[in-house]
C-alpha positions, 0 to 999 in steps of 0.5 A: 672260503680260502680253506675250502679252496685250499682243500679242493686243490690238495684233493686235486693233486692227491692222486699224484702223491703216494700214500696220500691220506687226510688225517683229519679235517685240517691235516693231510699226509703223503710221501714227500714228492720233493725228496722222495721220502725214504728209499729204504721204506715204501711205507714211510710218509713224512710230508704234511699239509696243515692248516694255519689261520685260513691257509694250508701249508706244506712241510716234510719232516724228512727233508724239512722242505716247507712252503705255502700251498701256492709255491708247492703247486708251482713246484709240483703241478704249475698248471694247477698253481695258476688255476689256484691263484685265479680262484683265490683272487676271484673270491676276493682273498686279501694279500696276506693269504698264501697266494700270488695275484696273477699278473695276467688272467689265465683260463686253463681249459683242459679240453681246448689244451688237449685238442691242440696237444693230442697225445696221439701224436706221441710215438707208440711203444710198438714203434720204438727200438728194443733198446729205447728207454721206454721199450726197455721198461715195458719189456722188463715189466713183461707188459703184454704185447697187445698193449704196445699200440696203446702205450705211448712215449713222451720224451718230455711229459712235463711239456705235454701237460704244462706246456713248458718245462725246465728239464726233460721228464721222460715217461711212459704214457698210459691213456685212459679211455671211456667205454666209447673210446674217448680219451678221459685221462692219462698217466705218465710213469717216470722212466728216470726215477723222478720223485713223483712216480706217476702223474695223472692228467684228466682231460674230461669231467668223467670218472676215469678208470683205466680199462673201461673200453675193454670189458667183456664180462659181468665180473670185473677185477678192480686194481689200483694201477693200470699195469697190474690190470693189464695182466688179468682179463676184464680188469680195470684200475682206479688210478689211486687207492682213494678212488674206489668209491668213484665207480663209473656209471657203466660199471655200477651194475657189474660184479666188482672184485677189488684186488689191492696190493699184497701189503698187510702191513700197510695201514692205508691198504687195510683201511681201504679193504675194510671200507670196501667190505663194510660197504658189502663189496667183494674183495680179494684177501691174498693167501699167506703163501703169496709173498709178492707185492702186486700182480706185476711182481708175481709175473716177474717171479714166474707166475702166469696170468691164469695162475694169478686169476685162479688165486684171486678167484679162490680168495674172494670174500664179502661182508663179515667173512671178508672183514674177518679174513682181512683182520686175520691177514693183517694179524698174521703179518704183524 
């Protein structure tokens, strides 16, 4: 049971870990959130969760940081750390396992917490001065102005999601609403080069894809990150590469076109694209003349939204043709 619980909590935090992937049943890999891994290479991922006995542990082969899962959670997402300890304790785990028995029983109820701590109390980007750290970030990324009333700013995002924090953590808040306009999740994008670029907090059991409340056609473009989705009409974002299978009910009968980052050398990107194609999903395979990593990079380098959408529309493939295009795309960039 302890292995099952450990894997459950590793999966819960995986959305906040860059390049996260299960290598096998007892080994997972990610970019290390402690040291940030390589600053020169965005592909390198040297953090590992591994199983020893009945417990999972974490170690980074870059900074050599190593610890049990409880301490890792305590350092990265303290709220989950408390839940994890309680679940291990309730299942009768003995004192030799990698958890700490809580002194007080704490029930972390996400819904109740966010009724008291509404993100709507945080300032909108539209209300910030142009020289404000958050407004400057949004302006520099050229995020469309129509989103300025949606996006918010938290001077201390860690305090928002954990209820406490030892240091300030300024972040851009990207709310995620369902088709009825109810908050189901939100992301915090770091503004001070934090080791974890994005932190995602779910406040509902519903599947959380960004943009579900802003769909007006049958063909939907599916990106990984919300910021890319903001530049193309009728777009949503999965909030993590691994979430492409978790399609919200309202989108299941739509024509979904998956648009991954332009990273043909990224093994995880290629594997995800092939999985989508093997499931007969439609996918964009970027032409060789596109040298920029993602939609936002294209915008920053002179492309406009209409031009990008036309490129996507002309490079959508499905089934065997998609697989052939993906493998050729990878081969051309080896």
